[in-house]
N, C-alpha and C positions, 0 to 999 in steps of 0.2 A: 546716661546711665540706664533710663528706663527702657531704652531701645535695645539693649543686650538682654534684659529678661525674657521678652518674646523670643527671640532667638535660641537663649536657652531653654525656655520651656519647650520649645518645637522640636529642640535636639532630644531633649528627654522624651516627647511623646513617640517620636520616630523610633528612639531607643528601644522603648517599651512595647510598641507596636511590632519591631521587628525579633525582639525577645519573645513575644507572644507569639507570634506566625512561626518563628523557629521551633519552638517547645510545640506546637501544634503539629508542625510537619513532622518532627522528630517524634511525636508521639504516634503517628500515623505510619513512620518508618519503623517502629521498633513494635513487639509483639509477637504474636502469633503469626500474623501475615508476613513480618519481616524475617521470622525465622522459617516460614516456609518458602521464602523466597531466596534463602541462602544470602543475605546481605551482609553476612558477618566475615565474609572472605571476599575482598576486594582485590581478586586476581583473574587472569583469564580463566582459571577453572571455576571460579565462583561464578564468573560471567555464564560460562556453559551449564552449571547447576541451575542458574537463575533462568536460563532459555528452558530447561526440562521442566522447572516448576511452573513455568506460565501456561503450561497445558492443564494444569490442574486446578487452575483459576476459573472462577466464574466470569461472564461478561462485564457484570458490575464490578468485580474485584479489578478487572484488567482496566477498566475505565479509571479507578480510583489510584491504581498503580501509575498510570499515565499522568494523573494530576500531580501525584507526589514527586514524579521525576521531573516533571517541570519546574517544580516548587525548588527542589534541593540544588545545591553548590553543582556546579557542572563540571566535574573532576572527568578523567578518561572513564573511569568506571562506570561512571552513571551515563556518559553519552553511548557507551556500548550497550549497557542495559536499556536505553530509550531507543537505541537502533534496533536492537532486539526485538522490542515489543512494538515498534514501527513496522517490522517484517513479520511479526506473527500472523498465521492464518486465520485467527479468530478474532481479530480486531479490525478495525479500518484500517486497511495497510497505506502507509506512505513510504513507500520505497525510496522515492527521491529524498525525502528529508532523513531517512535512515542512512542514504549513501552519504549524503552531506555531513552527517554527525560522523561517519567512520572516516571519512576523509579528512576531518579536523583532527582526530585522534592521529591518523597516519601522519599528518604533517606537523602533528605537536612535537615540541624539542622538549617537553617535560621529561623528568625522569620516571613520573608516573605513567607515561603514556607508552614507555618503550615496552614493557611486557606486553601490552596489547594489540603491538602493531600486527603480530602474526594472524591473530582472530580478527582483526579489523581488516586486514587484507583479505581473508578467505571470506568474511561476510561481505565485502565490498563486491567482490568479484560475484559471488552468489546472487546478489541484490542486483547487478548490472545485465547477468544472464536472466534473472528473472523478468526484469524490464524489458529487455530483448524479445523474450518469448512473448510477453503480453502485448508488444507492439504489433509481433509478427501475427499472433492471434486476432488481434483487432483488424489487421489487414486482411486476413483471410475472411473474416467474417464480414467485412465491407464488399470484397470479392464475391462472397457466396450470396449476398443480397442483389449485387449487380447481376449476377447470372441468372438469379431467379426472376429478376424483372424482364431481362431480355428474353427468356424462356417464355413468361408469360405473355409478353409482346408478340413473338414469333407465333404461340399458339393462337392468340387473337387473329391474326393475318392469316394462319391455315385456316381457321373457322371461317373467317370471311369470304376466302377464296373457295370453300367447299359450298357455302352459301350460296355463291354467286354461280357454282357449276349446277347446283340443283335447279336454279331459276332458268336456266336456258332451255330454249325449246328444243327438243331431240330433232336430229337432222332425219329425214326421211333416207332409208337403206336403197343404196342403187343397186339394182341387178345388172350383172354384166350380161352381155350376147350370148355367153357360152351357158348360161343358166346357172352359174354360181354365183353367190354375193359378193359383193365388194366391201 
């Protein structure tokens, strides 16, 4: 019977910790910042308003928003919001993770996910295109570096040939029998 009490007290402690954590996160997600981010409308339109409101946040607020989104339950609305945040230009972007979240929403059979499918498809297409463009840009940057390196090598060879040409002893000019130079 004494072995049940530690398990019971552990459960109570976990419950109290969970309740405290939940209230802390809920406190962060309500108030002026929550109203500023349009979190009261869990719809695709609300997600679009959320995306617009991200541009008004400071980098510190964006970081806090990311922490909050990681801590709250992962609903389709939350996943779309996190994907929008991960693709936002003013934060450390992680398009691969955002794309994975969007694909999770698209594959979900939950009734709450269905309204988000068109938005998630559009965002996923956008993120794939951005990733493709970033890859091409990286590739072109590497090609530019290679071209610059080859140009520098060729210039060194030309300079070496010019130095060799300058060190050569000039040949005497031969005068032809007609009196003209050859």
